N, C-alpha and C positions, 0 to 999 in steps of 0.2 A: 576900431568903427563898430557900433552895434548892429548886428544883422537883423534885428527887430524892425527897425525902421524902414529897412528894404523890403521886407517881406509886407509890410503894411502899404507900400508903394505898389508892389506886384498884384496884391488883394484888389486896390482901388482900380488899377488898370484893367484887370478881367473881370470886374463885378458890373462895370457900367454897360451900355448897349449902344453908345455912340461910338467910340474909339475903336478904329479897324484893329482886330487882333489875328496875330498869326503865330501859328508853331512852327519850328524845323526840327523835327525828330531824326536822330542818327541811329546806328546800329546799338548804340549802349541802351536804347529803350528795351528792344526785344530781348535783352541779356538779363533784365529785371525780372522777367516773367520765369518761375522755376516749375519744374515738375519732376517728381522723383529725385529730388535733390540736385539737381543741375538745369541751367538755363534752356528754356525751350529751343532759343537759337542763340547760337553763340556769336561773339563781337566780331568784328573783322578780323582780328588775330586769329579768334578761334578756327574762324573759316579757312584762313590760309593755312593752317596747320592740317586741317582735316583735308583739304585738297593735297598738299605735299604728300601726306601718308598715302594716299589713294593712289598717287602717280607713282610714287617708289615701289608700292606693293605690286602694281601692275608692270615694273620692270623698265620703267622710264626716267630714271634718277639722274642719267646723264643729260637728258634734255632738259630737265628741270633746272639742272645747276647751269646749264649753258645759257639758259633764258636770264638765270639771275646774273651772269656773267655780262651778258649783251646789255642788259638794264642797268647795270651797275647796282642791284638791289642789296641792300644789308640783310643776310639771313634772319637776324634777329628783329629786324621792323620790315618785312616785307609785306606788301599789301596786295592782295589777290585780285583786286580791280586795276592795279598798276600792271600788274603780271600779265593779266587778262588782255589789256589794252596794248601790250608790247607783241603778244601774239598776233594779235588782231593786224597791228600795223604792218609786221612782217609778211603775212600770209599774201598779200597780193604780189609782190615780190619775188615768191620762191614758184619757179616754174619748173624747167627741166632741169635745172642746177639748183642747189641748194641754196640758202641764204644764212651766213653767218653759221654755218655747221648744222643746220636744220633743215630736212626736206619738206615739201609742202605736205606730204603725209604725216609727218611728224608734228608739224603746227595745228594740221585739222585735228590731230588726235589731243593735242594739248588745249586747245579750244573747247572742243568738245567733252573734254573729261572736267574740266573746270566748271563749266556751265551745267553739267548734269550734277556735280557734286553739289554746287551751290544751291540746285532747286532741291534737292534731296534733305539738305539741311534746313532750308526756310521754308519748305511747305509744311508747315503744321498748323493743327487746330488750336485755337484759344481756349484755353482750359475753363471751367465753370466759376472757378475760384475768382474773387476780386483781382483786380490788377490793375495797373495805370491806364491800360486802353479802355476798361470800362469806365474809370473815375473820368477820363478826359470825355468819352462818348456822354456820359451823363451830364456834365459842365457844359457840354455844346448844345444839349438839347434843353437847358435850364431856362436860359435867357432868351428873349426875343429881341434879335438884335437889328440895327439899321444898317450894320454891313455883316456879311457873313465871315464866319473863323475860315481861315484858310491854313490848311495843314499841309506843310512841304515835307518828305520825307526822302530819307536816301536808300530806305529798306525794302527789298523785294517781296518780304513776306505779306500776307493777305489779312494780319492781326487787327490792324486798323481797321479794314472792311467788314471783318467779323464783329468787330465791337459796335460800329455804328449800326449794322443791321440787326444785331441783338437787341439795340435799345431805340431802334425805328428811327435813327438820325439820316435824316435825307442829305445825300452829296453828290456833287458831280466831279468827275476825274478827266474831263476832256475827250470822254470815248462815247459816242451817239449810237443809235441803232438797237434793234432787237434780237434778230436772227443771228448776226455776227457784227458786234459793236465795232467801230472803226473809229480811229483818232482822228480828231477834227482839231488841228492847231488853231483855226480862227475862232472856234468856240472859247478857248482857253484864255486867249486875251480879249475876247470881246463878248463874254457870255452875260446875258441879260436875265438870267435866273433871279427868282426872290430871295432874299438875305437867309431864308430859313434854309436853303439849300447850302450847306457848308460846301467848302471846296477841297479836294484831296490831289495833291499834286505828286505824284511819285518820280521822282528827279531821275532816280538811276534805274528806273524799269521795275518789271512786277513778274512773278513766276506765272502768271495766267495771261501773258502777253506773247504773241507769236508774231512774227515779220515775214513779208513777201516783197519779193523785188515785181514791180511793175510798171513797164514801158522807162526803165532806167532809172527809176527812183524806188524808195523803199516804204512800203505800206505797213503802217502797225494796226493790227487787231488785237481784241480781248478774247481769249479762246474760252469757249462756254460749253463745247463738247468734250466730254469726258473721253480721254483716249486721244486727243487731239494735241500734236507737239507744240508745247509751249516753251518759249525761249525767253531767258533772262536777259533784258536788255541793258547793256553797261555803256558809263558814258566815254565811249571812244571818240575823242575829238576829231579824228581821220574820217570814220564814218559820219558823224553827226554834223559836220560842216557840208555835206553834199546835199542836204535837204534841209529847209527851214520847217518843214512838216513833222521832224523828227521830234518825239515828246522831250528829250533832253532840253534841246534849245527854247523851246516853246516854253518848259516849265520855268528855267532861268529867266527869261524874259517875264514872265508872271511874277516870279519873287522880287526881282527889280522894279516893277510895277507895283507890285504892294508897298515896298520899301518907300514909294515915291508918293503915297497916300499921305496928306497932313495927319499928324497925329498918331501915326501907325505904331504899332508896337509888336515885336517879334520877339518871341520866347525860343531859345534854343536850348534844347536837352539831348543828351546822349551822343553829341556831335563833337569829335574831337580836334576838328578845324584842318584836316588833312588834305581834304580836297581843294586844289589850289582853284580849280575853274571856278566852284561854289563859292570859295572864300572871295574871289574877284568881284562875283557878282554882288555878295552883300557890301563890298566896300564901295562898288558903284553905286548901289542903291543909297547908301547912308551919304552921299552927294548931295540928295535932293533936299525935302524939307527938312530944316534943322529941328520940327519938332519930333522926327522918327526917332524912335528908340529901340536897340537891340540888348536884350537881356540873355547872355549866355551862361547856362548852370552845368558846369563840369562836375564830373563824379569823384575826381582824386584832388591830390595836391596841386596848387598852381604851378609848381615847377615841373610838372610833366607834359606841360601842354605850349610848348615854345611858340606855335604858330598863333596860337589865341593870343597870348601876352604880347607879340610882336603887332598884331593887327590892334588890339586894345589901346597899346600905347600910343597910335597914330590916328586914332579915331575916337574922339571924346562921346558919340553916340552909340558906341558899342560898350557896354560893361559887361566884366567877367567876374563869375563868382564860383570860385573853387571851395575845396573844402576848409581849407586853411586860412585863405586870401582872397583878394580880388584885385580887380583894376577897376576903377571907376573914375570917370573924366580924364582918362590917360595916365592917373596915378595910382601907385600900388597902395592897397589898402590892407591891414592886419586886422583880423577879427578881433573883437573884444576879449579879455582876459580877466580874472579874479583871482583873488586867495580865498581858499577854503579848506578845510580839513575833512570835507565830503563832497560828493557829486552836488554841483548846484542844481541839476534836473531842470527841465524846462517842459512847458505845456503849450509851447508854440511849435506847431507843424513847421518843417522845414530847419529847426535850430537844436544843436545838441551840444554837449559839452565834452570835451577830452582834457585829461591831465597830462599835460606836457612835462611835469615836473611835479615834484613832491609838493601837494597843498596848492599847487598852480593850474589853474583851469582855462581853456582857452574855447571859445564858442567855434562851433561847426557847421558851415552850412552844408545842408542835406539834400537840397533840390536837385542836385545832379545826379542823383538817383531816382529814375523814373516812377519807380513804386511811391517814393515819398512826393514826387510832383503830383502824381494822381490824387494822394492823401491831400496836399494842399488844395488842389482845384476842388475837392469834396469838401473840404472845411469852408471853401468862400460860399458854396450853396448850401451848406447846412447839411451836408450829406455825413 
């Protein structure tokens, strides 16, 4: 199958001003921004490794290994969010007696250490050089739309906010107020702002949020004052089920609401489909209008994304595009190949060629790289 016709379809979807357009951006997006020879922010695997190294250096290797044993986590495929959620789930049950060999003090240390390390890793400044974030902001500000662009992200960093503000892109993220902005779940699901105000929904939280307990419920604030303690808010189903006011559930509801809009199209970049709660929300949303489409762009070969493959095989409205192949209309598709004694070359953003055998070349889909996706958005607006 030829990639070019799909690129033309994507271009038509984001060039118009009537169709609701959304983006779901995962950890792979921040990894595309490089500074001094390395990504400005590591992906989830890199964060997990960095947290483990810190905990072992501080002499808590046994506690780290015990958490892995309790959760049944594979050392080679552990996810720091899953580890943190388990720590938080265990903490309420650790009183005078330890729980599964861990004391309340040890669990508190693990939670604090994990959160502080993640904040250190993701609290970065977007460099002045061009990036996928700058291209996304430029595209969002280039077209006057009937519907706002909705950006959903699992990232905790502030790179999107920096790019939007640098290019004067107005956006609403569910927080209201000036002195100490507070999260208002009603406004997330019932906002009446003009369409020029784009929407930013940070599903897994942010480094500039802080939380407080008030009258038995948890309140979320955006931290504006330098030195004020900020907390990364992670998707812990146990905590978030306690209050519908929490951002996690409100943002998932907003995603489902977006997917239920007629003719809605959602582009997924940098997300590997490892969050089961988020996957279920996407699947539920696809049960709405048959005109809704989700296009997922994956960075590597299709074989590396088992969750994405399984979901796409069962949902015709979700199309998956990996570097070497895709799943479209529930069917696997190999990208087009050709015979040539030299590189066929390409003048199309998002398309490349790879020599798989001598003089045998296969198309490569490149929009799974957020930097290349940004270039694609730039080409659509003539940037």
